[in-house]
C-alpha positions in Angstrom: 182.0 86.0 -15.9 180.7 88.3 -18.7 177.0 87.1 -20.4 178.7 85.8 -23.0 181.4 83.7 -21.6 178.2 82.5 -19.6 176.0 81.6 -22.4 179.5 79.6 -24.0 179.3 77.6 -21.3 175.5 77.1 -20.8 175.5 75.9 -24.6 177.8 73.3 -23.5 176.2 72.4 -20.1 173.1 71.9 -21.4 174.4 69.5 -24.5 171.3 71.6 -26.3 170.3 69.9 -29.7 168.8 73.3 -31.0 168.5 76.9 -30.1 166.6 80.3 -30.1 167.6 83.4 -30.1 165.2 86.8 -29.8 167.3 89.9 -30.4 170.4 88.8 -32.6 171.8 92.4 -33.1 175.7 92.2 -34.5 175.5 88.1 -33.9 178.2 88.0 -30.9 175.5 85.5 -28.9 174.5 83.5 -31.8 178.1 83.0 -32.9 178.3 80.8 -29.8 175.7 78.2 -30.7 177.0 75.0 -33.4 173.6 73.2 -33.4 170.4 73.9 -35.6 169.3 77.5 -34.7 166.7 79.9 -35.2 167.2 83.9 -34.7 165.0 86.4 -34.6 165.7 90.4 -34.9 163.3 92.8 -37.0 166.7 94.8 -38.0 169.7 92.4 -37.3 173.0 93.4 -38.4 175.3 90.4 -38.5 179.0 91.0 -38.0 180.5 87.7 -36.4 181.2 84.4 -38.3 178.4 82.0 -37.6 179.2 78.7 -37.3 175.6 77.0 -36.8 172.8 75.8 -39.4 170.6 79.0 -38.9 167.6 80.5 -39.9 167.9 84.3 -40.0 164.6 85.9 -39.2 163.9 89.5 -39.8 160.4 90.0 -38.1 159.6 91.4 -34.4 159.0 88.3 -32.1 155.4 88.8 -32.0 155.2 88.2 -35.9 157.4 85.2 -36.2 155.6 83.3 -33.3 152.3 84.4 -35.0 153.4 81.9 -38.2 151.6 78.5 -39.0 155.0 76.8 -37.8 157.2 79.2 -36.5 159.7 76.2 -35.8 159.8 74.5 -39.2 163.5 74.9 -39.4 164.2 72.4 -36.7 162.0 69.9 -37.2 163.6 68.2 -40.3 162.5 66.8 -43.6 161.0 63.0 -43.9 164.5 61.6 -44.5 165.7 60.3 -41.6 169.4 59.7 -42.9 169.1 63.0 -44.0 167.9 64.6 -41.0 171.1 62.9 -38.8 173.4 64.5 -41.1 171.7 67.8 -40.7 172.0 67.5 -36.7 168.2 66.6 -36.3 166.1 63.7 -34.8 165.5 61.1 -37.9 161.7 61.1 -37.1 161.6 64.7 -35.7 159.2 65.7 -38.9 156.7 63.4 -37.2 157.3 64.6 -33.5 156.3 68.1 -31.9 159.7 70.3 -32.3 160.7 71.2 -28.5 163.2 74.2 -27.9 166.3 72.9 -25.6 168.0 76.3 -24.7 166.2 80.0 -26.0 167.8 83.2 -25.3 165.6 86.3 -25.1 167.2 89.4 -25.8 164.9 91.4 -27.4 163.2 94.3 -26.8 163.5 95.7 -23.3 160.3 96.4 -22.3 158.4 94.5 -19.6 155.6 93.8 -21.8 157.7 92.3 -25.0 159.8 90.3 -22.8 156.9 88.5 -21.1 155.6 88.3 -24.3 158.4 86.5 -26.1 158.6 84.0 -22.5 155.0 83.3 -23.0 155.4 82.3 -26.7 159.1 80.8 -26.7 157.0 78.5 -23.0 154.7 77.2 -25.7 157.2 75.7 -27.6 159.0 74.3 -24.6 159.4 71.3 -22.0 159.9 70.8 -18.4 163.4 70.0 -19.7 163.9 73.3 -21.7 166.4 75.8 -20.5 165.2 79.7 -21.2 167.4 82.5 -20.4 166.6 86.4 -20.7 169.1 88.7 -20.3 169.6 92.2 -18.5 167.8 91.0 -15.6 169.6 93.1 -13.1 169.6 97.0 -13.9 172.5 98.9 -12.2 170.7 102.1 -11.6 167.1 103.7 -11.7 168.0 105.1 -14.9 169.2 102.3 -16.4 165.7 100.5 -16.0 164.1 103.6 -17.2 161.3 102.4 -20.1 162.2 105.7 -21.9 166.0 104.7 -22.7 167.9 107.5 -21.8 171.5 106.3 -20.8 174.1 104.3 -23.4 173.5 101.4 -21.7 169.8 100.5 -20.7 168.2 97.3 -19.7 164.5 99.2 -19.5 162.1 97.7 -17.2 162.7 93.6 -18.1 163.6 93.1 -14.2 160.1 92.6 -13.7 159.6 89.5 -14.8 161.1 87.7 -11.7 158.6 89.4 -9.8 156.1 88.2 -12.3 156.6 84.6 -12.5 157.3 84.0 -9.1 153.9 85.8 -8.4 151.9 84.0 -11.1 154.2 81.1 -11.8 155.5 79.4 -8.9 155.2 76.1 -10.7 158.3 77.3 -12.2 162.3 77.3 -11.0 163.7 80.7 -11.4 167.4 81.2 -11.3 168.8 85.4 -11.4 172.7 85.0 -12.3 175.3 87.5 -11.3 176.9 88.0 -14.9 178.2 90.8 -16.3 177.3 93.8 -16.9 173.6 93.2 -16.1 172.7 90.4 -14.8 170.5 87.0 -16.4 167.8 85.0 -15.0 167.2 81.4 -16.1 164.0 79.6 -16.1 163.3 75.8 -15.5 160.0 73.5 -15.8 158.4 75.3 -18.8 155.1 74.2 -19.3 153.6 74.5 -22.4 150.1 73.7 -21.1 149.9 76.4 -18.6 147.4 79.5 -19.4 148.0 81.4 -16.3 150.2 84.3 -17.9 147.6 84.3 -20.8 144.9 84.6 -18.8 146.1 87.1 -16.4 147.9 89.5 -19.2 145.4 92.5 -18.8 145.8 92.6 -14.9 150.0 92.5 -15.4 150.0 95.0 -17.4 147.8 97.1 -15.7 149.7 96.6 -12.5 153.6 96.7 -13.9 153.1 98.4 -17.1 153.9 102.0 -15.3 155.4 105.6 -16.4 158.9 106.2 -15.3 160.7 106.6 -12.9 160.6 103.0 -12.4 160.6 101.8 -8.7 163.2 99.4 -9.2 163.7 97.3 -5.8 166.8 97.2 -3.8 167.2 93.3 -4.2 167.2 94.2 -7.8 169.9 97.0 -7.4 172.2 95.1 -5.1 171.9 91.6 -6.6 170.3 90.0 -4.3 170.0 86.4 -4.1 171.6 86.4 -7.6 173.7 83.0 -7.7 177.4 83.4 -8.9 177.3 82.0 -12.6 179.7 79.4 -11.9 178.0 77.7 -9.4 174.8 77.5 -12.3 177.0 75.8 -14.7 179.1 73.5 -12.3 176.1 72.0 -10.5 175.2 68.6 -10.6 171.9 68.7 -12.3 172.9 69.1 -16.2 174.1 65.7 -17.0 170.8 63.8 -15.5 168.7 66.6 -17.2 170.3 66.2 -20.7 169.7 62.4 -20.2 166.2 62.5 -19.5 165.5 64.8 -21.9 167.3 62.9 -24.8 165.1 59.8 -23.6 161.9 61.8 -23.6 160.8 61.5 -19.7 158.2 62.8 -19.2 157.4 66.3 -16.7 156.0 63.6 -14.4 158.9 61.5 -13.8 161.8 64.3 -14.4 160.7 67.5 -13.1 160.7 67.0 -9.4 164.2 65.2 -9.2 165.6 68.6 -11.2 163.2 70.8 -8.8 165.1 69.5 -6.3 168.3 69.4 -7.6 167.9 73.2 -8.3 167.0 73.9 -4.8 170.8 73.2 -3.6 172.0 75.5 -6.3 170.2 78.6 -4.9 166.6 80.0 -6.8 165.7 83.8 -6.6 162.4 82.6 -5.0 
């Protein structure tokens, strides 16, 4: 299954009420959204027809998240009926805006991808679904920080190891999509500060010059699950129901974690 096919299926399975995309390029992934969306890219060149209520942000993701209210487009106004007509919560203006589905495909360097995840998590919840692209490079050359190939993933694959090491509270699922795999993350905790606290330590260890030492497990896609197995898993309906009811983490997260264990996780 190709990455855009997987994303299309993920929109359907997660029944997301909003969508954030970092790294728009020509809009091929953004065109899959049918819900209120925010798309961030400093140099987007959208040529695809978009069919959603979208705020296109021409900025770096770091600058976007530094704004006072970056998710204002998703929040809605003070008029409940008008909010409903625009696909937003009728009382969304007075509630914290939480991202349901986020897709990170921005700058293909480890430190940028890590900061993108950290910033997205601040606006997410345990029931949010966060996807990172290009997590399974096919060669050391493709995974180089200094791009010298046509197809390029950069060294963002390191995110999987960092999350396993520093954030065992999350569940990460490597997905064997074509061409270069994706990582789906469940269990976001906006109050967790470990990555922020350990950021300098992480950079000192993982931000290294080329050539990158890409693990064989990454190159061989060991432990990556077939995309169909994740999409067809039985946890999606209970997840969306719990999310839409506003079930707190203490009641909803452990059942979801147990269900994910049956699908197969990357650690």
